[in-house]
Structures are given as C-alpha cells and as structure tokens.
DOGUTI-699188 format. One line per 8 residues: their letters; for each residue x, y, z of N, C-alpha, C. Coordinates in Angstrom, 2 decimals. Layout:
<vokes>
a	X:Y:Z:X:Y:Z:X:Y:Z  ...
</vokes>
This chain:
<vokes>
mpayvdri	-19.89:2.08:18.59:-18.46:2.20:18.89:-18.23:1.80:20.34  -17.25:0.89:20.60:-17.03:0.38:21.96:-16.73:1.49:22.97  -17.00:1.20:24.23:-16.85:2.19:25.29:-15.39:2.54:25.55  -14.45:1.63:25.20:-13.04:1.92:25.48:-12.45:2.94:24.49  -13.20:3.30:23.47:-12.75:4.33:22.53:-13.00:5.70:23.14  -11.95:6.50:23.26:-12.06:7.79:23.95:-12.61:8.90:23.07  -12.29:8.87:21.78:-12.72:9.94:20.88:-13.10:9.34:19.53  -14.17:9.84:18.95:-14.63:9.40:17.64:-14.59:10.60:16.70
vavddgsr	-13.75:10.53:15.70:-13.68:11.58:14.69:-14.40:11.07:13.45  -15.55:11.63:13.15:-16.33:11.25:11.98:-16.07:12.26:10.87  -15.48:11.79:9.78:-15.12:12.68:8.68:-16.18:12.60:7.59  -16.82:13.72:7.33:-17.79:13.82:6.24:-17.07:14.38:5.02  -16.86:13.53:4.03:-16.07:13.91:2.85:-16.97:14.45:1.74  -17.60:15.59:2.02:-18.44:16.22:1.02:-19.65:15.40:0.63  -20.29:14.75:1.61:-21.42:13.88:1.29:-22.63:14.68:0.83  -23.53:13.99:0.11:-24.75:14.62:-0.40:-26.00:14.02:0.22
detvklle	-25.83:13.20:1.25:-26.98:12.56:1.88:-27.22:13.19:3.27  -27.75:12.42:4.19:-28.09:12.93:5.51:-27.01:12.69:6.55  -25.79:12.40:6.11:-24.71:12.06:7.04:-24.49:13.14:8.09  -24.35:14.38:7.65:-24.05:15.48:8.59:-25.18:15.66:9.60  -26.43:15.62:9.14:-27.57:15.79:10.05:-27.60:14.69:11.11  -27.33:13.46:10.69:-27.33:12.35:11.63:-26.20:12.50:12.65  -25.05:12.93:12.20:-23.91:13.11:13.10:-24.18:14.23:14.09  -24.73:15.30:13.61:-25.00:16.44:14.50:-26.11:16.12:15.49
aatderie	-26.98:15.18:15.12:-28.06:14.80:16.02:-27.64:13.74:17.03  -26.46:13.15:16.85:-25.98:12.10:17.75:-25.71:12.67:19.13  -26.00:11.88:20.16:-25.85:12.34:21.55:-24.55:11.89:22.18  -23.78:11.05:21.49:-22.51:10.57:22.03:-21.51:11.73:22.11  -21.08:12.06:23.32:-20.20:13.21:23.52:-18.80:12.99:22.96  -18.47:11.74:22.60:-17.14:11.46:22.06:-17.00:11.89:20.61  -18.11:12.15:19.96:-18.08:12.41:18.51:-17.61:13.82:18.21  -16.67:13.89:17.29:-16.20:15.16:16.73:-16.36:15.06:15.21
varhernr	-17.10:15.97:14.62:-17.38:15.93:13.19:-16.39:16.82:12.45  -15.72:16.24:11.46:-14.83:17.00:10.59:-15.43:16.98:9.19  -15.60:18.16:8.60:-16.28:18.25:7.31:-15.36:18.73:6.21  -15.47:18.09:5.06:-14.85:18.58:3.83:-15.97:19.19:2.99  -15.80:20.41:2.58:-16.84:21.07:1.80:-17.05:20.39:0.44  -15.98:19.80:-0.08:-16.09:19.04:-1.34:-15.47:17.68:-1.14  -15.85:16.74:-1.97:-15.32:15.38:-1.88:-13.84:15.37:-2.29  -12.97:14.97:-1.38:-11.53:14.98:-1.62:-10.94:13.58:-1.74
gvgaamrt	-11.68:12.55:-1.35:-11.18:11.19:-1.48:-10.94:10.53:-0.13  -10.89:9.20:-0.17:-10.78:8.42:1.07:-9.46:8.68:1.77  -8.39:8.88:1.01:-7.09:9.15:1.63:-7.07:10.48:2.36  -7.67:11.49:1.74:-7.75:12.81:2.38:-8.60:12.75:3.64  -9.70:11.98:3.58:-10.55:11.83:4.76:-9.79:11.14:5.89  -8.99:10.13:5.54:-8.21:9.43:6.56:-7.19:10.37:7.20  -6.52:11.19:6.39:-5.52:12.12:6.93:-6.17:13.11:7.89  -7.34:13.60:7.50:-8.06:14.54:8.37:-8.42:13.88:9.69
glargvaa	-8.94:12.66:9.63:-9.33:11.96:10.84:-8.16:11.68:11.77  -7.04:11.21:11.22:-5.88:10.90:12.05:-5.28:12.18:12.64  -5.25:13.25:11.85:-4.72:14.51:12.35:-5.57:15.04:13.51  -6.90:14.93:13.40:-7.79:15.36:14.48:-7.58:14.48:15.72  -7.36:13.18:15.49:-7.12:12.29:16.62:-5.84:12.65:17.37  -4.79:12.98:16.62:-3.53:13.40:17.24:-3.73:14.70:18.02  -4.46:15.64:17.42:-4.71:16.92:18.09:-5.50:16.74:19.38  -6.31:15.67:19.44:-7.10:15.39:20.64:-6.28:14.67:21.71
gadllvkv	-5.03:14.30:21.38:-4.15:13.67:22.35:-4.18:12.16:22.36  -4.71:11.53:21.31:-4.78:10.07:21.26:-3.39:9.46:21.12  -3.17:8.34:21.78:-1.91:7.60:21.67:-1.97:6.55:20.57  -3.15:5.96:20.39:-3.37:4.96:19.35:-4.53:5.40:18.48  -4.36:5.32:17.17:-5.36:5.79:16.22:-5.80:4.62:15.34  -7.11:4.48:15.16:-7.66:3.41:14.33:-8.53:4.04:13.24  -8.36:3.56:12.01:-9.22:4.01:10.92:-10.27:2.95:10.63  -11.52:3.36:10.64:-12.64:2.46:10.33:-13.46:3.09:9.22
dgdgqmdl	-13.69:2.36:8.15:-14.51:2.86:7.05:-15.99:2.81:7.42  -16.77:3.60:6.72:-18.19:3.67:7.01:-19.05:2.76:6.15  -18.44:1.78:5.50:-19.21:0.92:4.60:-19.68:-0.38:5.24  -19.41:-0.56:6.52:-19.89:-1.75:7.22:-19.05:-2.99:7.02  -17.93:-2.90:6.31:-17.10:-4.07:6.05:-16.08:-4.34:7.16  -15.96:-3.41:8.10:-14.99:-3.56:9.18:-15.74:-3.77:10.50  -15.61:-4.97:11.07:-16.32:-5.33:12.29:-15.63:-4.67:13.48  -16.38:-3.87:14.23:-15.80:-3.19:15.39:-15.39:-4.17:16.49
ndmpklld	-15.95:-5.37:16.47:-15.55:-6.37:17.45:-14.11:-6.84:17.24  -13.56:-6.58:16.03:-12.19:-6.97:15.74:-11.18:-5.88:16.08  -11.66:-4.71:16.50:-10.75:-3.61:16.80:-9.73:-3.95:17.88  -10.11:-4.70:18.95:-9.11:-5.04:19.97:-7.91:-5.82:19.41  -8.12:-6.58:18.34:-6.99:-7.32:17.76:-5.93:-6.36:17.24  -6.37:-5.29:16.60:-5.42:-4.30:16.10:-4.73:-3.57:17.25  -5.52:-3.15:18.24:-4.96:-2.41:19.36:-4.02:-3.27:20.20  -4.42:-4.50:20.47:-3.59:-5.39:21.29:-2.26:-5.69:20.63
sliddqry	-2.26:-5.77:19.30:-1.00:-6.07:18.60:0.02:-4.96:18.80  -0.44:-3.74:19.01:0.47:-2.61:19.27:0.78:-2.47:20.76  -0.19:-2.81:21.60:0.00:-2.68:23.04:0.90:-3.78:23.58  0.69:-5.00:23.10:1.43:-6.15:23.62:2.87:-6.22:23.13  3.14:-5.65:21.98:4.49:-5.68:21.42:4.87:-4.27:20.98  5.69:-3.62:21.78:6.03:-2.22:21.53:6.90:-2.01:20.29  7.41:-3.10:19.73:8.24:-2.96:18.54:7.43:-2.52:17.32  6.16:-2.89:17.29:5.32:-2.55:16.14:4.76:-1.14:16.27
gyakgnrl	4.78:-0.42:15.16:4.23:0.93:15.16:2.97:1.05:14.33  2.63:-0.04:13.61:1.50:0.01:12.67:0.92:-1.39:12.56  -0.39:-1.49:12.59:-1.06:-2.79:12.45:-2.17:-2.65:11.43  -2.34:-3.69:10.62:-3.40:-3.65:9.61:-4.03:-5.02:9.48  -5.29:-5.02:9.07:-6.03:-6.26:8.93:-5.55:-7.09:7.76  -5.78:-8.39:7.87:-5.44:-9.34:6.80:-6.68:-10.19:6.53  -7.32:-9.93:5.38:-8.56:-10.64:5.02:-8.31:-11.99:4.38  -7.07:-12.28:4.01:-6.79:-13.41:3.14:-6.46:-14.70:3.88
vdqkalsr	-6.57:-14.70:5.21:-6.29:-15.92:5.97:-7.56:-16.71:6.25  -8.71:-16.07:6.14:-10.00:-16.72:6.38:-10.58:-17.18:5.05  -10.55:-18.50:4.81:-11.02:-19.04:3.53:-12.51:-18.82:3.31  -13.29:-18.88:4.38:-14.73:-18.67:4.24:-15.03:-17.23:3.84  -14.34:-16.28:4.52:-14.55:-14.87:4.17:-14.01:-14.58:2.78  -12.91:-15.24:2.44:-12.31:-15.02:1.12:-13.24:-15.52:0.02  -13.96:-16.61:0.27:-14.88:-17.14:-0.73:-16.07:-16.21:-0.96  -16.38:-15.36:0.03:-17.48:-14.41:-0.12:-17.04:-13.10:-0.77
mprlrvig	-15.74:-12.92:-0.90:-15.24:-11.70:-1.53:-15.53:-11.76:-3.02  -16.00:-10.68:-3.64:-16.26:-10.68:-5.09:-15.04:-11.14:-5.87  -15.28:-12.01:-6.89:-14.17:-12.64:-7.61:-13.25:-11.62:-8.25  -13.82:-10.58:-8.85:-13.00:-9.56:-9.49:-12.12:-8.86:-8.47  -12.65:-8.67:-7.27:-11.87:-8.02:-6.23:-10.73:-8.93:-5.77  -10.97:-10.24:-5.72:-9.91:-11.19:-5.34:-8.76:-11.14:-6.33  -9.10:-11.20:-7.63:-8.07:-11.19:-8.66:-7.27:-9.89:-8.63  -7.99:-8.78:-8.56:-7.32:-7.48:-8.51:-6.49:-7.32:-7.25
nfaltflt	-6.97:-7.87:-6.12:-6.26:-7.75:-4.87:-4.93:-8.50:-4.91  -4.93:-9.71:-5.50:-3.69:-10.49:-5.57:-2.67:-9.80:-6.47  -3.12:-9.24:-7.59:-2.19:-8.54:-8.49:-1.62:-7.30:-7.82  -2.49:-6.51:-7.18:-2.03:-5.30:-6.51:-1.17:-5.63:-5.30  -1.42:-6.78:-4.67:-0.63:-7.17:-3.50:0.84:-7.34:-3.86  1.11:-8.05:-4.95:2.51:-8.24:-5.36:3.16:-6.91:-5.71  2.46:-6.08:-6.48:3.03:-4.79:-6.88:3.24:-3.89:-5.67  2.32:-3.96:-4.69:2.47:-3.15:-3.49:3.64:-3.63:-2.65
klasgywy	3.85:-4.94:-2.58:5.02:-5.47:-1.88:6.30:-4.93:-2.50  6.33:-4.90:-3.83:7.50:-4.40:-4.54:7.71:-2.91:-4.25  6.63:-2.15:-4.25:6.73:-0.70:-4.04:7.04:-0.36:-2.59  6.40:-1.06:-1.66:6.52:-0.70:-0.25:7.70:-1.35:0.45  8.12:-2.54:-0.03:9.21:-3.26:0.63:8.75:-4.12:1.79  7.44:-4.16:2.07:6.90:-5.02:3.12:6.48:-6.34:2.50  7.43:-7.22:2.31:7.18:-8.48:1.61:6.40:-9.48:2.45  6.42:-9.34:3.76:5.72:-10.29:4.62:4.29:-9.86:4.93
vvdpqngy	3.90:-8.64:4.56:2.52:-8.18:4.78:1.63:-8.81:3.71  0.70:-9.63:4.13:-0.06:-10.46:3.20:-1.14:-9.66:2.46  -1.79:-8.73:3.14:-2.93:-8.01:2.56:-2.71:-6.51:2.65  -1.78:-5.97:1.86:-1.45:-4.54:1.97:-2.57:-3.61:1.54  -3.60:-4.12:0.82:-4.70:-3.27:0.38:-5.76:-3.08:1.45  -5.60:-3.74:2.60:-6.60:-3.65:3.66:-6.52:-2.30:4.35  -7.66:-1.62:4.47:-7.69:-0.30:5.07:-8.06:-0.26:6.54  -8.28:-1.44:7.16:-8.57:-1.49:8.59:-7.23:-1.45:9.32
lairrevw	-6.89:-0.31:9.92:-5.53:-0.12:10.42:-5.52:0.60:11.76  -4.40:0.41:12.46:-4.12:1.13:13.71:-2.67:1.60:13.66  -2.42:2.77:14.20:-1.09:3.36:14.14:-0.80:4.12:15.43  0.44:4.09:15.84:0.85:4.86:17.01:0.93:6.34:16.66  0.63:7.15:17.64:0.68:8.60:17.45:2.05:9.06:16.97  3.12:8.58:17.62:4.46:9.05:17.28:4.88:8.62:15.88  4.36:7.48:15.42:4.66:7.03:14.05:3.95:7.91:13.04  2.68:8.22:13.29:1.94:9.10:12.37:2.60:10.47:12.28
erldpdri	3.10:10.98:13.40:3.74:12.29:13.41:5.05:12.30:12.62  5.67:11.15:12.46:6.92:11.07:11.69:6.66:10.99:10.18  5.46:10.58:9.80:5.13:10.47:8.38:4.88:11.85:7.78  5.08:11.93:6.46:4.79:13.16:5.74:3.40:13.05:5.12  2.39:13.74:5.67:1.02:13.61:5.15:0.90:14.02:3.69  1.74:14.94:3.25:1.66:15.42:1.87:2.03:14.34:0.86  2.70:13.28:1.33:3.08:12.19:0.44:2.09:11.03:0.49  0.95:11.24:1.12:-0.09:10.23:1.18:-1.21:10.63:0.23
sdgyffen	-1.56:9.76:-0.67:-2.53:10.06:-1.72:-3.90:10.41:-1.14  -4.62:11.29:-1.84:-5.99:11.63:-1.45:-6.97:10.51:-1.77  -6.63:9.65:-2.73:-7.57:8.64:-3.20:-7.35:7.26:-2.59  -7.70:6.23:-3.38:-7.63:4.85:-2.91:-6.19:4.35:-2.74  -5.21:5.13:-3.17:-3.82:4.71:-3.11:-3.19:4.97:-1.74  -3.99:5.47:-0.80:-3.41:5.93:0.46:-2.75:4.78:1.24  -3.32:3.54:1.20:-2.71:2.43:1.94:-1.30:2.17:1.44  -1.12:2.23:0.11:0.18:1.99:-0.48:1.18:3.07:-0.08
dmlvglni	0.74:4.32:-0.11:1.61:5.43:0.28:2.00:5.34:1.75  1.07:4.92:2.59:1.37:4.75:4.01:2.50:3.74:4.20  2.41:2.61:3.50:3.41:1.56:3.65:4.77:2.00:3.12  4.78:2.74:2.01:6.05:3.24:1.48:6.73:4.14:2.50  5.96:5.06:3.07:6.51:5.97:4.08:6.98:5.24:5.32  6.23:4.24:5.76:6.61:3.48:6.95:7.89:2.67:6.70  8.03:2.13:5.48:9.22:1.34:5.17:10.47:2.21:5.19  10.36:3.42:4.66:11.50:4.34:4.67:11.93:4.65:6.10
ldvpvkdv	10.95:4.70:7.02:11.23:4.94:8.44:11.59:3.67:9.20  11.59:2.52:8.51:11.91:1.21:9.13:10.97:0.88:10.29  9.68:1.13:10.08:8.67:0.84:11.10:8.13:-0.58:10.88  8.29:-1.50:11.84:7.72:-2.84:11.69:6.20:-2.80:11.65  5.61:-3.57:10.74:4.16:-3.61:10.55:3.63:-4.98:10.98  2.56:-4.98:11.74:1.94:-6.22:12.22:0.75:-6.59:11.34  0.76:-7.79:10.81:-0.35:-8.33:10.03:-1.32:-9.02:10.99  -2.57:-8.55:11.06:-3.55:-9.08:12.01:-4.68:-9.76:11.24
piparygd	-4.88:-11.07:11.43:-5.97:-11.77:10.72:-7.34:-11.23:11.11  -8.01:-10.57:10.17:-9.35:-10.03:10.40:-10.17:-10.24:9.13  -11.20:-11.08:9.16:-12.01:-11.28:7.96:-12.84:-10.05:7.64  -13.03:-9.80:6.36:-13.88:-8.68:5.92:-15.33:-9.14:5.84  -16.23:-8.19:5.88:-17.66:-8.49:5.74:-18.17:-7.82:4.47  -18.70:-8.64:3.57:-19.22:-8.11:2.30:-20.72:-8.36:2.23  -21.45:-7.28:2.13:-22.90:-7.36:2.04:-23.40:-6.85:0.70  -24.48:-6.08:0.74:-25.09:-5.56:-0.48:-24.67:-4.11:-0.76
ersylrvr	-23.65:-3.62:0.00:-23.25:-2.24:-0.20:-22.64:-2.05:-1.59  -22.75:-0.85:-2.10:-22.26:-0.54:-3.44:-20.84:-0.01:-3.37  -19.95:-0.56:-4.18:-18.58:-0.08:-4.25:-18.43:0.92:-5.39  -17.76:2.03:-5.11:-17.52:3.05:-6.13:-16.12:2.93:-6.74  -15.41:1.86:-6.35:-14.09:1.63:-6.92:-14.23:0.87:-8.23  -13.79:1.46:-9.33:-13.88:0.85:-10.65:-12.49:0.39:-11.07  -12.33:-0.94:-11.24:-11.03:-1.53:-11.52:-10.42:-0.93:-12.78  -11.22:-0.77:-13.83:-10.69:-0.26:-15.09:-10.18:1.16:-14.95
rvffpflf	-10.81:1.93:-14.08:-10.41:3.32:-13.93:-9.17:3.48:-13.07  -8.95:2.56:-12.12:-7.85:2.74:-11.18:-6.64:1.89:-11.51  -6.76:0.86:-12.41:-5.65:-0.07:-12.61:-4.41:0.63:-13.13  -4.53:1.36:-14.23:-3.36:2.00:-14.81:-2.82:3.14:-13.94  -3.68:3.99:-13.34:-3.14:4.96:-12.38:-2.42:4.29:-11.22  -2.98:3.16:-10.70:-2.34:2.43:-9.63:-0.98:1.91:-10.08  -0.93:1.34:-11.29:0.32:0.79:-11.81:1.37:1.89:-11.93  0.98:3.04:-12.46:1.90:4.15:-12.62:2.41:4.64:-11.26
llvrrtfy	1.49:4.78:-10.30:1.88:5.25:-8.98:2.78:4.24:-8.26  2.50:2.95:-8.43:3.32:1.92:-7.79:4.75:1.94:-8.33  4.90:2.14:-9.63:6.24:2.23:-10.21:6.97:3.45:-9.66  6.27:4.58:-9.61:6.89:5.80:-9.08:7.30:5.62:-7.63  6.42:5.03:-6.81:6.73:4.86:-5.39:7.88:3.87:-5.20  7.99:2.87:-6.07:9.10:1.92:-5.97:10.43:2.65:-6.12  10.56:3.46:-7.15:11.81:4.18:-7.39:12.04:5.24:-6.30  10.95:5.86:-5.83:11.10:6.85:-4.76:11.65:6.20:-3.49
riyvkyml	11.08:5.06:-3.11:11.52:4.38:-1.88:12.98:3.93:-2.00  13.33:3.38:-3.15:14.71:2.92:-3.34:15.68:4.09:-3.29  15.28:5.20:-3.91:16.16:6.38:-3.92:16.38:6.91:-2.50  15.27:7.09:-1.75:15.39:7.68:-0.42:16.07:6.73:0.56  15.66:5.45:0.54:16.14:4.51:1.56:17.52:3.96:1.26  17.79:3.66:-0.01:19.04:2.97:-0.35:20.08:3.84:-1.04  19.74:5.11:-1.30:20.72:6.00:-1.91:20.90:7.28:-1.12  19.78:7.93:-0.77:19.87:9.22:-0.09:20.27:9.07:1.37
rdfspial	19.61:8.17:2.09:19.88:8.02:3.52:21.10:7.15:3.80  21.26:6.09:3.04:22.38:5.18:3.26:22.60:4.39:1.98  23.72:4.62:1.31:23.95:3.94:0.04:24.12:2.44:0.30  23.32:1.65:-0.40:23.27:0.22:-0.19:23.63:-0.53:-1.47  24.14:-1.77:-1.34:24.38:-2.59:-2.54:23.12:-2.77:-3.38  21.96:-2.66:-2.76:20.70:-2.79:-3.50:20.63:-1.73:-4.59  20.99:-0.50:-4.24:20.99:0.58:-5.23:22.00:0.31:-6.33  23.16:-0.17:-5.95:24.21:-0.46:-6.94:23.75:-1.54:-7.91
fliaglpl	23.14:-2.59:-7.39:22.65:-3.67:-8.25:21.56:-3.16:-9.20  20.68:-2.30:-8.71:19.61:-1.77:-9.55:20.16:-0.82:-10.61  21.08:0.05:-10.21:21.64:1.01:-11.17:22.36:0.29:-12.30  23.05:-0.80:-11.97:23.76:-1.56:-12.99:22.85:-2.54:-13.72  21.95:-3.18:-12.99:21.15:-4.26:-13.57:20.03:-3.80:-14.47  19.36:-2.70:-14.12:18.21:-2.26:-14.91:18.59:-1.84:-16.32  19.63:-1.02:-16.52:20.01:-0.68:-17.91:20.45:-1.89:-18.72  21.20:-2.80:-18.08:21.65:-4.00:-18.79:20.46:-4.85:-19.23
flwgvafg	19.52:-5.03:-18.32:18.35:-5.86:-18.63:17.51:-5.23:-19.74  17.23:-3.93:-19.62:16.42:-3.25:-20.63:17.13:-3.24:-21.99  18.45:-3.02:-21.98:19.20:-3.06:-23.24:19.11:-4.44:-23.89  19.27:-5.49:-23.09:19.20:-6.84:-23.63:17.85:-7.14:-24.25  16.77:-6.72:-23.57:15.43:-6.97:-24.09:15.18:-6.15:-25.35  15.48:-4.85:-25.30:15.19:-3.97:-26.44:16.05:-4.32:-27.65  17.34:-4.50:-27.43:18.24:-4.79:-28.55:17.93:-6.16:-29.15  17.66:-7.13:-28.30:17.34:-8.48:-28.79:16.04:-8.50:-29.57
ayqwwdha	15.01:-7.79:-29.08:13.73:-7.74:-29.79:13.88:-7.06:-31.14  14.65:-5.96:-31.17:14.85:-5.24:-32.43:15.58:-6.11:-33.45  16.64:-6.77:-33.01:17.43:-7.60:-33.93:16.61:-8.79:-34.44  15.83:-9.38:-33.54:14.99:-10.52:-33.95:13.99:-10.06:-35.02  13.33:-8.93:-34.76:12.34:-8.41:-35.71:12.99:-8.02:-37.04  14.11:-7.35:-36.97:14.79:-6.88:-38.18:15.23:-8.05:-39.05  15.82:-9.07:-38.45:16.29:-10.22:-39.23:15.12:-11.09:-39.70  14.03:-11.10:-38.91:12.85:-11.86:-39.34:12.24:-11.24:-40.58
qlgiatpt	12.25:-9.90:-40.66:11.74:-9.22:-41.85:12.60:-9.53:-43.08  13.90:-9.70:-42.85:14.80:-10.01:-43.96:14.81:-11.50:-44.31  14.22:-12.32:-43.43:14.16:-13.76:-43.69:15.46:-14.48:-43.46  16.32:-13.93:-42.60:17.60:-14.58:-42.31:17.74:-14.77:-40.81  18.61:-15.69:-40.42:18.84:-15.96:-39.00:19.70:-14.86:-38.39  19.42:-14.56:-37.15:20.22:-13.56:-36.43:21.61:-14.12:-36.15  22.67:-13.41:-36.50:24.03:-13.91:-36.26:24.28:-14.23:-34.79  25.11:-15.23:-34.55:25.40:-15.67:-33.17:25.98:-14.54:-32.33
gtvivsvv	26.89:-13.77:-32.92:27.49:-12.65:-32.18:26.46:-11.64:-31.75  25.48:-11.34:-32.60:24.42:-10.39:-32.26:23.56:-10.93:-31.13  23.28:-12.23:-31.18:22.49:-12.86:-30.12:23.22:-12.76:-28.78  24.53:-13.00:-28.80:25.33:-12.94:-27.57:25.32:-11.52:-26.98  25.44:-10.51:-27.88:25.42:-9.12:-27.43:24.10:-8.78:-26.73  23.05:-9.47:-27.10:21.75:-9.26:-26.47:21.58:-10.10:-25.22  21.94:-11.37:-25.29:21.66:-12.31:-24.20:22.53:-12.07:-22.98  23.80:-11.78:-23.18:24.72:-11.61:-22.04:24.28:-10.47:-21.12
plilgfql	24.05:-9.25:-21.63:23.58:-8.19:-20.72:22.21:-8.48:-20.13  21.35:-9.18:-20.91:20.03:-9.52:-20.38:20.15:-10.43:-19.17  20.96:-11.47:-19.27:21.12:-12.42:-18.16:21.82:-11.75:-16.98  22.87:-11.00:-17.27:23.60:-10.32:-16.20:22.70:-9.31:-15.49  21.94:-8.55:-16.27:21.03:-7.57:-15.67:19.95:-8.23:-14.84  19.42:-9.37:-15.33:18.40:-10.09:-14.58:18.95:-10.60:-13.26  20.17:-11.12:-13.27:20.79:-11.62:-12.04:20.99:-10.50:-11.02  21.42:-9.33:-11.49:21.61:-8.20:-10.59:20.28:-7.73:-10.01
llqalvld	19.24:-7.67:-10.84:17.92:-7.27:-10.36:17.37:-8.29:-9.36  17.60:-9.57:-9.63:17.15:-10.62:-8.72:17.86:-10.52:-7.38  19.15:-10.23:-7.42:19.90:-10.09:-6.18:19.42:-8.88:-5.38  19.11:-7.79:-6.08:18.56:-6.61:-5.41:17.23:-6.93:-4.75  16.40:-7.73:-5.43:15.10:-8.12:-4.87:15.28:-8.96:-3.62  16.20:-9.90:-3.66:16.45:-10.77:-2.50:16.92:-9.94:-1.30  17.84:-9.01:-1.54:18.33:-8.16:-0.45:17.23:-7.26:0.10  16.36:-6.78:-0.78:15.26:-5.94:-0.32:14.30:-6.73:0.56
iqnspr	14.04:-7.98:0.19:13.17:-8.84:0.99:13.81:-9.08:2.36  15.11:-9.34:2.39:15.81:-9.56:3.65:15.85:-8.30:4.50  15.77:-7.14:3.87:15.87:-5.86:4.57:14.51:-5.35:5.04  13.45:-6.10:4.79:12.11:-5.66:5.18:12.02:-5.53:6.70  11.53:-4.39:7.22:11.47:-4.18:8.67:10.60:-5.23:9.35  11.13:-5.85:10.40:10.41:-6.88:11.14:10.48:-6.60:12.65
</vokes>
C-alpha cells in the first residue's frame, strides 16, 4: 500500500483461512482490522470499511478488493480525479477502454458485463458511466455520509445500489480508465445464480429511483410519461398477443378494428417511454 495512504482498513468477512493471523502479524501501524464473525458479503464488507474510514477522519475513501485485480499503482488516478475537479464526488474504474486488457477478460464475464451495464444504466440513471460494474472506486467523505447504507446491498449488487443512491443525490460520477488484471485467481461469482436476482433487483431499483427522484422530490415530466406510457404499452402487447393467439386458434384473421385497438396504445406507449428515456439520459448528473 503506497505511503500516501494514511489509514488501511482491512475487512475480514468471516474468512476461514489465515487472513486474520497475517493481518494481526503485520507491522504496518496504518492497518486497522475489522472482522465479521460470519460471511456477510462483499457489499457488507465495503460498508464496514468505508464506515471505519470515515470514523478515522478520512476525507477520501478508496475501496480495493483483495483478489489482486486492482493495481495499486492506478489509485492516484482515482484520487486525482476527485482532487483536481471538486465537482465530482465519486470516481470509479473503467476496464472497457483498454482493448488489450479487455481481450484478457474471461469471455463469459465480458458478455455478462455488457448486459448488466445496460440494465445498470437504466436503473442508476448514469448513462455516461461506461463500466458501472467496476468495484475499484473512490468517494468523498461527505458524499458517503449522505448515502443511506441500509439501501446498499450486502452482496455483489452493491455497486449498482451505490450508483442509484448517488443519482438520487445528483452526485456527478467520474469514469477513470483503469485496466483490470486477471490472473489464475478463482471467482466465486456464478452467473447463473446471480443473473435473475440481479435482474429483479435492477427492475426494483429502477422504479425506486424514478419514484424518489422524479415523483417524491420533484415531480417531473419523466414520471408523467412513464405513468401514462407503461400501461398503454403493456396493454397493447398483452391485448394484441391474446387476440392474435385467439384468432389463430380459430383459423381466422384478426379484425382490423381489433388490431388498431392493440397497435395504437402500443405505439403511443412506446413513444412516451422513449421520451422518458431520452429525458432521463439528458438529466444524468454531469
């Protein structure tokens, strides 16, 4: 850990190896060990570490994973992005700008990352953040104190929850190009196990962010377009599919009037949803 780091909070998340013994044997006086008696998840470990950093009086907080994929030599890029431009309250790494590093990323992880990136943009509202799944991050003390820790997931979803909370607070986020390092370490993230929970949580966070930001705090045309557009679109799809199936079973063509009753609300609803999306992109904190 570089000498310019004032405090090191090492979070042991209920490990079963020699982590605690090694930490306790370390001679670096900057180290503070925080222990979870049971494994609570990467998000919970991050919350513990950041909270301890704030309690120690840190102005800038950086999260570094213990898997060796985050190069400490790149830490100044995150810190400088917050120091040089006071408008930003949060900085995170972007692995997707380095083609060489991207080619070394496991193919399944690349595919899953691109799919989750779009869904996370939709949920968080940070459309210009290229790599929202990146966990190499830096945050200002005052920004962390404004966030609600209870709304940050204990598991792998914590990056997404962080962005949702930051967007509601209108905190500009800095994308910092930092290539990841992938070696022979073992990943415990199973795509099949997390895909559907991630999808469900992303949908929930999308509606939560829209409700809080565009309805509760300040009623926006975005909310109006969504309230009107979503029922129209869903009605058009559901009614049209039912009528198509019903008439196909009877072997007759669907009447023109029935088709119009389905198509008109579908198109109108789609246009309203598209307009809401465009306004949300324009409203992304910068």
